[in-house]
C-alpha positions in Angstrom: -196.7 206.4 -22.4 -195.9 204.2 -25.3 -192.7 202.2 -25.0 -192.3 201.8 -28.7 -190.9 203.7 -31.7 -193.5 201.9 -34.0 -195.5 204.5 -36.0 -198.2 201.9 -36.5 -198.7 201.5 -32.7 -198.8 205.2 -32.2 -201.4 205.6 -35.0 -203.5 202.9 -33.4 -203.5 204.7 -30.0 -204.3 208.0 -31.8 -207.2 206.2 -33.6 -208.9 205.4 -30.3 -208.3 208.9 -28.9 -205.6 208.2 -26.3 -203.2 211.0 -25.3 -199.8 209.6 -24.9 -196.1 210.3 -25.2 -193.7 208.0 -27.1 -190.6 206.9 -25.1 -188.3 204.8 -27.2 -187.1 201.7 -25.5 -183.7 200.6 -26.8 -183.6 197.1 -25.3 -182.0 194.1 -27.0 -184.9 191.8 -27.9 -183.4 188.5 -26.8 -185.2 185.8 -24.9 -184.0 182.4 -23.6 -184.4 179.5 -26.0 -187.2 177.1 -25.7 -190.0 179.6 -24.9 -193.4 179.3 -26.6 -194.2 182.2 -29.0 -196.7 183.7 -26.6 -194.1 183.6 -23.8 -191.6 185.4 -26.1 -194.0 188.3 -27.0 -195.3 188.7 -23.4 -191.8 188.7 -22.0 -190.5 191.3 -24.5 -193.6 193.5 -24.1 -193.2 193.4 -20.3 -189.4 194.2 -20.4 -190.1 197.2 -22.6 -192.9 198.6 -20.4 -190.9 198.0 -17.2 -187.8 199.6 -18.6 -189.7 202.8 -19.5 -191.8 202.7 -16.2 -188.6 202.6 -14.2 -187.6 206.0 -15.5 -190.9 207.7 -14.6 -192.5 208.8 -11.4 -196.0 208.3 -12.7 -198.1 207.3 -15.7 -199.2 204.1 -17.4 -196.7 202.6 -19.8 -197.8 200.4 -22.7 -195.2 197.9 -24.1 -195.8 195.6 -27.0 -194.0 193.1 -29.2 -195.2 191.3 -32.3 -194.0 188.2 -34.1 -195.1 186.1 -37.0 -195.1 182.3 -36.5 -194.9 180.0 -39.5 -194.9 176.3 -38.9 -193.6 176.8 -35.3 -190.8 179.2 -36.5 -190.7 182.7 -35.2 -190.3 185.3 -37.9 -189.3 188.7 -36.6 -188.1 191.7 -38.6 -186.0 190.8 -41.6 -182.2 191.6 -41.3 -182.0 192.6 -45.0 -184.0 192.6 -48.2 -183.0 189.1 -49.1 -184.1 187.9 -45.7 -187.5 189.6 -46.3 -187.8 187.8 -49.7 -187.1 184.4 -48.0 -189.7 185.1 -45.3 -192.4 186.0 -47.9 -191.6 182.9 -49.9 -192.4 180.8 -46.9 -195.6 182.7 -46.1 -197.0 182.8 -49.6 -200.0 180.4 -50.1 -199.9 179.4 -46.4 -201.5 180.2 -43.1 -199.4 181.8 -40.3 -200.1 183.2 -36.9 -199.4 186.7 -35.6 -198.9 187.1 -31.9 -198.6 190.4 -30.1 -197.7 190.7 -26.4 -199.1 193.6 -24.5 -197.9 194.9 -21.2 -199.2 197.7 -19.0 -197.2 199.1 -16.1 -198.3 201.8 -13.7 -195.0 203.7 -13.0 -196.3 205.1 -9.7 -197.6 201.9 -8.1 -195.7 199.2 -10.0 -198.9 197.5 -10.9 -198.4 195.4 -14.0 -200.5 193.3 -16.4 -199.3 191.2 -19.3 -201.2 189.4 -22.0 -201.2 188.5 -25.7 -203.4 188.2 -28.7 -203.2 185.7 -31.5 -204.6 186.0 -35.1 -204.4 183.7 -38.1 -203.5 185.1 -41.5 -203.9 183.3 -44.9 -201.7 184.6 -47.7 -202.6 184.1 -51.3 -200.0 182.4 -53.6 -197.3 184.8 -54.7 -194.6 184.6 -57.4 -191.0 185.6 -56.7 -191.2 188.6 -59.0 -194.1 190.3 -57.0 -192.3 189.4 -53.7 -189.2 191.2 -55.0 -191.1 194.2 -56.2 -192.8 194.4 -52.8 -189.5 194.2 -50.9 -188.1 196.9 -53.2 -190.8 199.3 -51.8 -189.0 199.1 -48.5 -192.3 198.5 -46.6 -191.5 195.1 -45.3 -188.0 195.9 -43.9 -189.1 197.0 -40.4 -192.0 194.6 -39.9 -192.3 191.2 -38.3 -192.8 188.6 -41.0 -191.7 191.1 -43.7 -195.1 192.5 -44.5 -197.5 195.3 -43.4 -201.2 194.4 -43.6 -202.0 198.1 -43.2 -200.0 199.0 -46.3 -199.2 197.5 -49.7 -198.8 194.1 -48.1 -202.6 194.0 -47.7 -202.9 192.7 -51.2 -201.3 189.4 -50.1 -203.9 188.8 -47.3 -206.8 186.5 -48.3 -208.3 186.0 -44.9 -207.8 187.0 -41.3 -209.2 185.1 -38.2 -208.9 187.3 -35.2 -207.9 190.9 -34.5 -206.8 193.0 -37.4 -205.2 195.5 -35.1 -203.2 192.7 -33.6 -201.7 192.0 -37.0 -200.8 195.7 -37.3 -199.0 195.5 -34.0 -201.4 196.4 -31.1 -204.6 194.5 -30.4 -206.9 197.4 -29.4 -209.8 195.4 -28.0 -207.4 193.6 -25.6 -205.6 196.8 -24.7 -208.9 198.6 -23.9 -209.9 195.8 -21.5 -206.4 196.0 -19.9 -206.7 199.7 -19.5 -210.0 199.3 -17.7 -208.2 197.3 -15.1 -206.0 200.4 -14.5 -209.0 202.7 -14.2 -208.7 204.1 -17.7 -211.6 203.8 -20.0 -211.3 204.3 -23.8 -215.0 205.2 -24.0 
């Protein structure tokens, strides 16, 4: 089961041949102040997976949460188009980190595992006009940090250090190792 409505996460699971069902998890994504970014994404991923697992008798549930971190500041999904413009102005010409928390919960046994992946992304310099044209496409409005590296936003990315699928929203190498611990092999 995938505890996420993200079409990008669903596409990544399909890419590696997993059979799954999407169960949307409508939890408020709040965490206590003062947590490190990796603690935020791990905690939210675990809450999502556990919430869905609690409603099932069996099956492995995957929960995930992604944030962009720029100079220590967490950038989630923009609240509006202007918020997206402001985020992209900060990211342009700079390096930022993308962190994704991943949690697996076996609904039958209660076994759980939580981890995270971190990647670094370098954006090329952007001017305000191209930022506004990009935001007008609508693509950045449902994405952490206001961009999609798998879409038009790819033209902003000069360099990536780490997992590309992490930046899209689900680090597949990490997930496959976690699934092995639950007796599920991707290959």
